[in-house]
Backbone as ProteinMPNN parsed JSONL, in Angstrom:
{"seq_chain_A": "MTTSPHAEQLGRARTAAEYAAVIALLDADLNDAIARRRGCEQAEDRAVFGDGDLSAARIALDDCNDVVALLEKIIAAADKCRAAPRPPRQRRAPPSRRWAGKRKPRRRC", "coords_chain_A": {"N_chain_A": [[-5.998, -50.74, 15.109], [-5.329, -47.457, 15.801], [-5.088, -44.053, 14.761], [-2.896, -41.394, 15.708], [-4.061, -38.635, 17.657], [-2.721, -36.393, 17.064], [-2.047, -36.567, 14.45], [-4.235, -35.637, 13.057], [-4.088, -32.95, 13.691], [-1.864, -32.336, 12.272], [-2.768, -32.225, 9.65], [-4.071, -29.807, 9.683], [-2.103, -27.976, 10.1], [-0.316, -25.076, 9.129], [1.82, -23.282, 9.22], [5.433, -23.198, 9.633], [6.1, -23.298, 12.306], [3.825, -24.465, 13.441], [3.937, -26.972, 12.225], [6.334, -27.89, 13.377], [5.613, -28.031, 16.082], [3.614, -30.016, 16.047], [5.102, -32.159, 15.073], [6.838, -32.529, 17.22], [5.021, -33.432, 19.16], [4.176, -35.793, 17.922], [6.576, -37.15, 17.952], [6.893, -37.588, 20.677], [4.743, -39.346, 21.046], [5.722, -41.452, 19.51], [7.967, -42.228, 20.997], [6.652, -43.202, 23.28], [5.279, -45.365, 22.142], [7.417, -46.971, 21.365], [8.447, -47.635, 23.852], [6.283, -49.13, 24.834], [6.445, -51.205, 23.025], [8.838, -52.422, 23.785], [8.043, -53.472, 26.241], [6.131, -55.3, 25.338], [7.777, -57.033, 23.913], [9.261, -58.129, 25.988], [7.202, -59.426, 27.347], [6.537, -61.307, 25.428], [8.901, -62.814, 25.412], [8.773, -63.89, 27.995], [6.48, -65.41, 27.69], [7.289, -67.299, 25.842], [8.866, -68.916, 27.355], [7.002, -70.129, 28.932], [5.531, -68.574, 30.715], [2.834, -67.127, 30.481], [0.506, -66.086, 27.862], [1.31, -66.898, 24.708], [0.303, -66.346, 22.118], [-1.319, -64.078, 22.541], [0.617, -62.287, 23.402], [2.171, -62.051, 21.103], [0.334, -60.924, 19.33], [-0.115, -58.463, 20.571], [2.466, -57.413, 20.332], [2.711, -57.244, 17.541], [0.751, -55.297, 17.05], [1.93, -53.114, 18.367], [4.212, -52.792, 16.797], [3.015, -52.058, 14.384], [1.895, -49.571, 15.098], [4.208, -48.106, 15.679], [5.444, -48.105, 13.135], [3.517, -46.688, 11.663], [3.526, -44.17, 12.957], [6.145, -43.396, 12.401], [5.979, -43.091, 9.614], [4.142, -40.997, 9.463], [5.56, -38.935, 10.708], [7.708, -38.694, 8.923], [6.333, -37.82, 6.635], [5.394, -35.399, 7.59], [7.762, -34.02, 7.955], [8.517, -33.751, 5.281], [6.465, -32.094, 4.334], [6.936, -29.821, 5.829], [9.446, -29.105, 4.953], [9.109, -28.59, 2.269], [9.227, -26.046, -0.07], [7.062, -23.279, -0.396], [5.247, -22.054, -3.188], [5.998, -18.806, -4.517], [4.003, -15.906, -3.808], [1.829, -14.513, -6.223], [2.048, -11.338, -7.459], [0.013, -8.492, -8.021], [-0.039, -6.708, -11.063], [1.248, -3.432, -11.278], [-0.931, -0.601, -11.453], [-1.53, 1.084, -14.531], [0.253, 4.028, -15.19], [-0.461, 5.784, -17.022], [-3.161, 6.41, -17.126], [-3.616, 7.456, -14.669], [-5.569, 9.009, -12.308], [-7.288, 9.938, -14.235], [-10.153, 9.434, -16.261], [-10.665, 6.515, -18.107], [-10.786, 6.44, -21.659], [-13.735, 5.636, -23.47], [-14.259, 2.617, -25.166], [-14.811, 2.248, -28.584], [-17.011, 0.459, -30.56]], "CA_chain_A": [[-4.957, -49.743, 15.125], [-5.866, -46.113, 15.678], [-4.075, -43.045, 14.481], [-2.66, -40.432, 16.77], [-4.861, -37.413, 17.48], [-1.843, -35.352, 16.537], [-2.033, -36.687, 12.994], [-5.282, -34.743, 12.561], [-3.557, -31.591, 13.809], [-0.889, -32.167, 11.198], [-3.497, -31.818, 8.454], [-4.481, -28.417, 9.812], [-0.922, -27.109, 10.277], [-0.03, -24.252, 7.962], [3.105, -22.604, 9.336], [6.548, -24.045, 10.039], [6.023, -23.465, 13.761], [2.77, -25.44, 13.715], [4.475, -28.279, 11.855], [7.328, -28.287, 14.368], [4.91, -28.401, 17.315], [2.95, -31.3, 15.839], [6.15, -33.177, 14.959], [7.306, -32.798, 18.579], [4.006, -34.272, 19.811], [4.245, -37.114, 17.293], [7.809, -37.774, 18.426], [6.596, -38.085, 22.026], [3.916, -40.549, 20.854], [6.602, -42.501, 19.002], [8.752, -42.722, 22.129], [5.756, -44.019, 24.11], [5.003, -46.613, 21.431], [8.633, -47.791, 21.431], [8.504, -48.169, 25.219], [5.282, -50.216, 24.903], [6.954, -52.334, 22.241], [9.81, -53.138, 24.632], [7.262, -54.262, 27.204], [5.525, -56.432, 24.615], [8.85, -57.985, 23.607], [9.563, -58.84, 27.232], [6.08, -60.332, 27.609], [6.676, -62.413, 24.494], [9.987, -63.661, 25.904], [8.27, -64.646, 29.149], [5.497, -66.384, 27.209], [8.016, -68.372, 25.171], [9.367, -69.814, 28.399], [5.899, -70.731, 29.654], [4.892, -67.673, 31.679], [1.893, -66.238, 29.797], [-0.123, -66.512, 26.612], [2.215, -66.524, 23.613], [-0.42, -65.745, 20.988], [-1.733, -62.724, 22.931], [1.821, -61.468, 23.439], [2.581, -61.77, 19.72], [-0.645, -59.992, 18.76], [0.179, -57.148, 21.147], [3.718, -56.963, 19.743], [2.411, -56.837, 16.163], [0.044, -54.019, 17.116], [2.913, -52.084, 18.71], [5.051, -52.578, 15.617], [2.21, -51.305, 13.414], [1.775, -48.193, 15.565], [5.518, -47.479, 15.5], [5.642, -47.877, 11.698], [2.605, -45.627, 11.247], [4.022, -42.897, 13.473], [7.349, -43.037, 11.648], [5.55, -42.598, 8.303], [3.509, -39.689, 9.643], [6.623, -37.963, 10.99], [8.443, -38.477, 7.671], [5.482, -36.997, 5.773], [5.358, -34.052, 8.161], [9.047, -33.387, 7.632], [8.482, -33.368, 3.872], [5.574, -30.937, 4.188], [7.572, -28.653, 6.426], [10.629, -28.75, 4.174], [8.741, -28.21, 0.906], [9.023, -24.605, -0.19], [5.797, -22.894, -1.002], [5.465, -21.169, -4.336], [5.834, -17.4, -4.138], [2.716, -15.303, -4.158], [1.86, -13.691, -7.426], [1.631, -9.969, -7.154], [-0.718, -7.81, -9.091], [0.728, -5.733, -11.838], [0.874, -2.08, -10.855], [-1.825, 0.044, -12.423], [-0.858, 1.908, -15.526], [0.332, 5.443, -14.787], [-0.958, 6.582, -18.131], [-4.519, 6.853, -16.845], [-3.733, 7.775, -13.246], [-6.363, 10.196, -11.998], [-8.156, 10.278, -15.356], [-11.064, 8.38, -16.7], [-10.251, 5.884, -19.356], [-11.73, 6.704, -22.747], [-14.594, 4.515, -23.832], [-13.936, 1.946, -26.422], [-15.861, 2.282, -29.598], [-17.123, -0.826, -31.255]], "C_chain_A": [[-5.599, -48.379, 14.903], [-4.734, -45.141, 15.395], [-3.972, -42.094, 15.664], [-3.567, -39.225, 16.574], [-4.025, -36.272, 16.922], [-1.746, -35.424, 15.021], [-3.109, -35.802, 12.376], [-4.824, -33.293, 12.632], [-2.558, -31.303, 12.696], [-1.568, -31.706, 9.911], [-3.929, -30.37, 8.486], [-3.31, -27.448, 9.939], [-0.632, -26.357, 8.989], [1.352, -23.61, 8.031], [4.179, -23.587, 9.785], [6.511, -24.292, 11.542], [4.953, -24.482, 14.134], [3.236, -26.847, 13.36], [5.466, -28.775, 12.911], [6.666, -28.724, 15.666], [4.246, -29.77, 17.18], [3.981, -32.425, 15.732], [6.696, -33.525, 16.337], [6.315, -33.691, 19.329], [4.02, -35.686, 19.243], [5.486, -37.871, 17.753], [7.62, -38.323, 19.838], [5.731, -39.347, 21.953], [4.766, -41.725, 20.386], [7.446, -43.089, 20.136], [7.912, -43.594, 23.057], [5.485, -45.37, 23.452], [6.219, -47.539, 21.463], [8.784, -48.401, 22.816], [7.49, -49.305, 25.397], [5.763, -51.438, 24.139], [7.982, -53.129, 23.04], [9.103, -54.008, 25.661], [6.623, -55.48, 26.557], [6.574, -57.482, 24.262], [9.226, -58.789, 24.847], [8.453, -59.823, 27.585], [6.134, -61.535, 26.678], [7.779, -63.372, 24.949], [9.538, -64.502, 27.099], [7.306, -65.732, 28.691], [6.179, -67.554, 26.511], [8.497, -69.401, 26.199], [8.263, -70.288, 29.341], [5.187, -69.831, 30.639], [3.996, -66.683, 30.942], [1.402, -66.828, 28.492], [0.712, -65.984, 25.44], [1.473, -65.836, 22.474], [-0.868, -64.323, 21.319], [-0.526, -61.781, 22.942], [2.276, -61.102, 22.026], [1.626, -60.806, 19.028], [-0.378, -58.578, 19.273], [1.463, -56.573, 20.55], [3.515, -56.513, 18.3], [1.692, -55.491, 16.132], [1.012, -52.872, 17.425], [3.81, -51.772, 17.517], [4.309, -51.777, 14.548], [2.102, -49.831, 13.806], [3.096, -47.451, 15.363], [5.755, -47.163, 14.022], [4.756, -46.732, 11.202], [3.094, -44.256, 11.717], [5.283, -42.454, 12.733], [6.99, -42.496, 10.266], [4.935, -41.21, 8.411], [4.564, -38.617, 9.88], [7.423, -37.671, 9.72], [7.635, -37.592, 6.719], [5.426, -35.559, 6.278], [6.659, -33.313, 7.875], [9.085, -32.945, 6.178], [7.616, -32.134, 3.665], [6.227, -29.682, 4.721], [8.736, -28.175, 5.577], [10.287, -28.267, 2.769], [8.518, -26.705, 0.826], [7.686, -24.312, -0.859], [6.075, -21.978, -2.181], [5.251, -19.715, -3.911], [4.469, -16.88, -4.562], [2.864, -14.491, -5.431], [1.308, -12.324, -7.073], [0.872, -9.394, -8.339], [0.211, -6.857, -9.817], [0.313, -4.339, -11.386], [-0.033, -1.442, -11.895], [-1.032, 0.952, -13.357], [-0.883, 3.371, -15.084], [-0.26, 6.363, -15.87], [-2.333, 7.172, -17.82], [-4.707, 7.228, -15.379], [-4.508, 9.077, -13.061], [-7.308, 10.611, -13.117], [-9.096, 9.12, -15.628], [-10.535, 7.813, -18.007], [-11.266, 6.218, -20.438], [-12.536, 5.43, -23.052], [-14.142, 3.907, -25.125], [-15.114, 2.032, -27.364], [-15.858, 0.962, -30.336], [-17.032, -0.678, -32.73]], "O_chain_A": [[-6.325, -48.176, 13.93], [-3.579, -45.381, 15.746], [-4.868, -42.019, 16.505], [-3.819, -38.827, 15.437], [-4.557, -35.306, 16.375], [-1.397, -34.435, 14.377], [-2.916, -35.272, 11.282], [-5.131, -32.496, 11.745], [-2.427, -30.167, 12.24], [-1.016, -30.895, 9.168], [-4.135, -29.76, 7.437], [-3.501, -26.233, 9.891], [-0.692, -26.922, 7.898], [1.99, -23.414, 6.996], [3.87, -24.679, 10.262], [6.854, -25.382, 12.0], [5.153, -25.28, 15.05], [2.97, -27.8, 14.092], [5.437, -29.945, 13.293], [7.109, -29.688, 16.29], [4.311, -30.588, 18.097], [3.756, -33.522, 16.244], [6.989, -34.69, 16.606], [6.722, -34.602, 20.051], [3.893, -36.661, 19.983], [5.45, -39.09, 17.922], [8.127, -39.397, 20.162], [5.951, -40.3, 22.7], [4.554, -42.86, 20.815], [7.618, -44.305, 20.221], [8.395, -44.606, 23.565], [5.463, -46.399, 24.127], [6.069, -48.755, 21.577], [9.202, -49.551, 22.947], [7.792, -50.317, 26.029], [5.52, -52.572, 24.551], [8.002, -54.358, 22.984], [9.512, -55.139, 25.921], [6.577, -56.558, 27.15], [6.297, -58.68, 24.305], [9.479, -59.991, 24.761], [8.724, -60.924, 28.065], [5.815, -62.653, 27.083], [7.617, -64.59, 24.882], [9.88, -65.68, 27.202], [7.305, -66.838, 29.231], [5.694, -68.683, 26.582], [8.525, -70.602, 25.93], [8.55, -70.792, 30.427], [4.297, -70.302, 31.349], [4.362, -65.517, 30.792], [1.817, -67.908, 28.073], [0.801, -64.776, 25.218], [1.961, -64.85, 21.923], [-0.803, -63.447, 20.457], [-0.633, -60.622, 22.542], [2.714, -59.978, 21.781], [2.051, -59.967, 18.233], [-0.411, -57.615, 18.506], [1.538, -55.372, 20.29], [4.087, -55.506, 17.88], [1.987, -54.644, 15.288], [0.929, -51.799, 16.827], [4.128, -50.61, 17.264], [4.898, -50.923, 13.885], [2.205, -48.948, 12.954], [3.103, -46.3, 14.926], [6.216, -46.07, 13.691], [5.2, -45.902, 10.409], [3.075, -43.292, 10.951], [5.464, -41.265, 12.47], [7.619, -41.551, 9.791], [5.171, -40.35, 7.563], [4.48, -37.522, 9.324], [7.78, -36.52, 9.469], [8.196, -36.711, 6.068], [5.413, -34.616, 5.487], [6.65, -32.117, 7.587], [9.625, -31.883, 5.867], [7.982, -31.231, 2.912], [6.092, -28.606, 4.139], [8.989, -26.974, 5.488], [11.105, -27.596, 2.138], [7.708, -26.154, 1.573], [7.254, -25.021, -1.768], [7.039, -21.212, -2.165], [4.42, -19.431, -3.048], [3.871, -17.347, -5.532], [3.895, -13.865, -5.674], [0.244, -12.191, -6.469], [1.08, -9.776, -9.491], [1.128, -6.283, -9.23], [-0.868, -4.1, -11.137], [0.092, -1.719, -13.088], [0.004, 1.506, -12.988], [-1.917, 3.882, -14.655], [-0.514, 7.546, -15.643], [-2.63, 8.303, -18.206], [-5.838, 7.308, -14.9], [-4.133, 10.117, -13.602], [-8.066, 11.566, -12.946], [-8.833, 7.977, -15.256], [-10.034, 8.529, -18.874], [-12.467, 6.275, -20.172], [-12.049, 4.31, -22.9], [-13.704, 4.592, -26.049], [-16.269, 1.899, -26.96], [-14.804, 0.429, -30.685], [-17.109, -1.67, -33.456]]}, "name": "protein", "num_of_chains": 1, "seq": "MTTSPHAEQLGRARTAAEYAAVIALLDADLNDAIARRRGCEQAEDRAVFGDGDLSAARIALDDCNDVVALLEKIIAAADKCRAAPRPPRQRRAPPSRRWAGKRKPRRRC"}
């Protein structure tokens, strides 16, 4: 079982638009995997009735189910990352106006 190349892009996504683009690609991969799963289910049905290798059909169906489950988990994780609010940036405190334009006096020990 291999992961989608889009899953690697998900790790590099930083903005909401990047997350949305990767999720769309993952969704397309998921639709393809579901279509392959339907084909594997039909092959399994044919094999049950004597037209094909049943064990190979079941192995292929298990692989398709694993890919579908993995893609669904990746998409769910991506949705969480996209929906999670980022903490606000901390701003620097403004410089003190007391010493604006003047040199600060030296501290004496």
